MARTORNU-745022 format. One record per residue (C-alpha): residue number from 1; residue in three letters; chain; y, x negated, z negated. Coordinates in Angstrom, 2 decimals, padded with zeros to 5 digits. Layout:
! MARTORNU-745022
     k     r   c        c2        c1        c3
   NUM   ALA   A         Y         X         Z
...
***
This chain:
! MARTORNU-745022
     k     r   c        c2        c1        c3
     1   MET   A   -013.15    014.98   -002.74
     2   ILE   A   -012.75    013.18   -006.06
     3   ALA   A   -012.23    009.86   -004.26
     4   LEU   A   -009.58    011.41   -002.01
     5   SER   A   -007.74    012.79   -005.03
     6   GLU   A   -007.87    009.37   -006.72
     7   ILE   A   -006.54    007.68   -003.57
     8   GLN   A   -003.67    010.18   -003.35
     9   GLU   A   -002.85    009.54   -007.02
    10   LEU   A   -002.91    005.77   -006.47
    11   LYS   A   -000.59    006.07   -003.45
    12   ALA   A    001.85    008.28   -005.36
    13   ARG   A    001.86    005.92   -008.36
    14   ARG   A    002.44    002.95   -006.05
    15   ASP   A    005.35    004.70   -004.33
    16   HIS   A    006.86    005.69   -007.68
    17   ALA   A    006.57    002.12   -009.03
    18   LEU   A    008.21    000.77   -005.86
    19   ASP   A    011.11    003.24   -006.08
    20   ALA   A    011.56    002.54   -009.81
    21   LYS   A    011.44   -001.22   -009.14
    22   ASP   A    008.68   -001.38   -011.77
    23   TRP   A    007.18   -004.56   -010.38
    24   ALA   A    004.57   -005.03   -013.14
    25   THR   A    003.10   -001.58   -012.44
    26   TYR   A    003.37   -002.06   -008.68
    27   LEU   A    001.42   -005.32   -008.95
    28   ALA   A   -001.20   -003.78   -011.26
    29   LEU   A   -001.90   -001.02   -008.73
    30   HIS   A   -003.24   -003.53   -006.19
    31   ALA   A   -006.68   -005.14   -006.14
    32   PRO   A   -006.74   -008.80   -007.20
    33   ASP   A   -007.78   -009.87   -003.68
    34   HIS   A   -005.19   -007.68   -001.92
    35   VAL   A   -003.53   -009.28    001.11
    36   SER   A   -000.64   -007.50    002.78
    37   SER   A   -000.34   -007.89    006.52
    38   HIS   A    002.24   -006.20    008.72
    39   GLY   A    003.20   -006.46    012.35
    40   ALA   A    005.53   -009.30    013.32
    41   GLN   A    008.46   -006.86    013.48
    42   ASP   A    007.85   -005.93    009.81
    43   GLY   A    007.54   -009.39    008.31
    44   GLY   A    004.08   -010.45    009.45
    45   ASP   A    001.64   -011.65    006.79
    46   MET   A    003.23   -011.18    003.37
    47   GLY   A    000.36   -012.65    001.34
    48   SER   A   -001.00   -011.49   -001.99
    49   ALA   A    000.35   -008.55   -003.99
    50   ALA   A    002.21   -011.07   -006.18
    51   ASP   A    003.81   -012.55   -003.05
    52   VAL   A    004.80   -009.06   -001.90
    53   VAL   A    006.34   -008.28   -005.30
    54   ARG   A    008.39   -011.48   -005.18
    55   GLN   A    009.60   -010.64   -001.68
    56   LEU   A    010.29   -006.96   -002.37
    57   SER   A    012.09   -007.62   -005.65
    58   VAL   A    014.64   -009.73   -003.76
    59   THR   A    014.80   -007.59   -000.61
    60   LEU   A    015.19   -004.31   -002.51
    61   ASP   A    017.54   -005.55   -005.24
    62   GLY   A    020.36   -003.00   -005.37
    63   VAL   A    018.69   -000.79   -002.74
    64   THR   A    017.73    002.80   -003.56
    65   THR   A    014.40    003.86   -002.06
    66   ALA   A    012.69    007.26   -002.12
    67   HIS   A    009.12    007.21   -000.86
    68   HIS   A    007.28    010.51   -000.46
    69   SER   A    003.52    010.99   -000.56
    70   HIS   A    003.03    014.48    000.80
    71   SER   A   -000.50    014.24    002.09
    72   GLY   A   -003.51    012.05    001.81
    73   VAL   A   -004.41    011.33    005.39
    74   VAL   A   -007.51    009.17    005.24
    75   PHE   A   -009.69    008.39    008.23
    76   GLU   A   -013.17    006.97    008.14
    77   ARG   A   -013.56    003.77    010.10
    78   LYS   A   -015.08    004.38    013.53
    79   ALA   A   -017.35    001.90    015.26
    80   ARG   A   -015.22    002.07    018.40
    81   LEU   A   -011.79    000.49    018.59
    82   SER   A   -008.86    002.82    018.98
    83   ARG   A   -005.14    002.33    019.54
    84   HIS   A   -004.53    003.42    015.93
    85   LYS   A   -005.74    001.49    012.92
    86   ARG   A   -008.03    003.66    010.86
    87   THR   A   -008.50    002.85    007.22
    88   SER   A   -011.71    003.69    005.43
    89   VAL   A   -011.76    005.20    001.96
    90   ALA   A   -013.43    002.01    000.71
    91   GLU   A   -010.60   -000.11    002.12
    92   ILE   A   -007.96    002.04    000.45
    93   ALA   A   -009.82    002.08   -002.85
    94   CYS   A   -009.90   -001.72   -002.71
    95   GLY   A   -006.20   -001.91   -001.94
    96   LYS   A   -006.71   -003.09    001.63
    97   GLY   A   -005.40   -000.01    003.39
    98   LEU   A   -002.25    000.71    001.43
***
């Protein structure tokens, strides 16, 4: 349960940094080897956390955002494939699932 609480805190801090446009904090909350990848409709591969910060700082300039982290829904990775991506606690803790 401690890991889940820490993950929820990390997610909330990340959302807050994004909404505050605090790019130094946002960057610091990602693992050094973080790579952000989204579906083609959402920008595709965005690269490292530094690449994401560069892109977001331009895209969100002058835009007000309000992210909400109401629950910490974390699924353990299953051996079988499913239609939904499931992120393991280890992946989130390493910055790969956020």
